C-alpha positions, 0 to 999 in steps of 0.5 A: 653245542646247543643252548640246553647243553651249555646251561646244563654244563654251567649247572654242572660246573656250579655243582662241582664248585659247590662240592669242592667248597663242601669238601675243602671247607665244609661250606655249602654255598647253595644252602647258604644262598638259598636258606639251608639244605632243606629250603625249597630253592636249595632243593630245586638247585640241587635237583637241577644240578643233578639233572644237568649231570645226567644231561651232560653224560651224553657229552662224554660220548659225543664226538667233538665238533673239531673232529667232525670238521676234520672228518668232513674235509679230510678222509678218515684214516681207518684203513691203515692209510698213513699219508699226511694231511698234505697229500701223498708222500713223494715217490723218489724211486726215479731220483734214486735210480738216476743217482745209482746210474750216475754212481755206477757210471763214475765207478766204471770209468777208468782212472 
C-alpha cells in the first residue's frame, strides 16, 4: 500500500470516528478541536476526509496483496482444476487393482 493510500485510509478512519461520536453522543470532535464547524481548519479537515474517502474507493476494487502473492507463486484455479496446493492428487488405481487381484486370488483358493 502506498504512503498516499495509508494517509487517505487514516483520514477516513478519523472521519469515521468523528461520525461515530456525532451519531452516538452528538459531539463533533473536529469542530471542537479546530474552532467550530465553520472554522477554516475544520472545513479543511472535513474536505481532506472527503477526498480521502474518494481516494479509498479504489481500495475496494484493488485485489489484495495477499492474493497477488498467491497468484504469483501458484497457478490460478479458474479452469475448474481442483487440485490442492500440495501437488497432484495421488493415483491409487494400481493399488486398488493389486488389492482386487489379491482378494480374487484368496476367493478362488479351495478351502
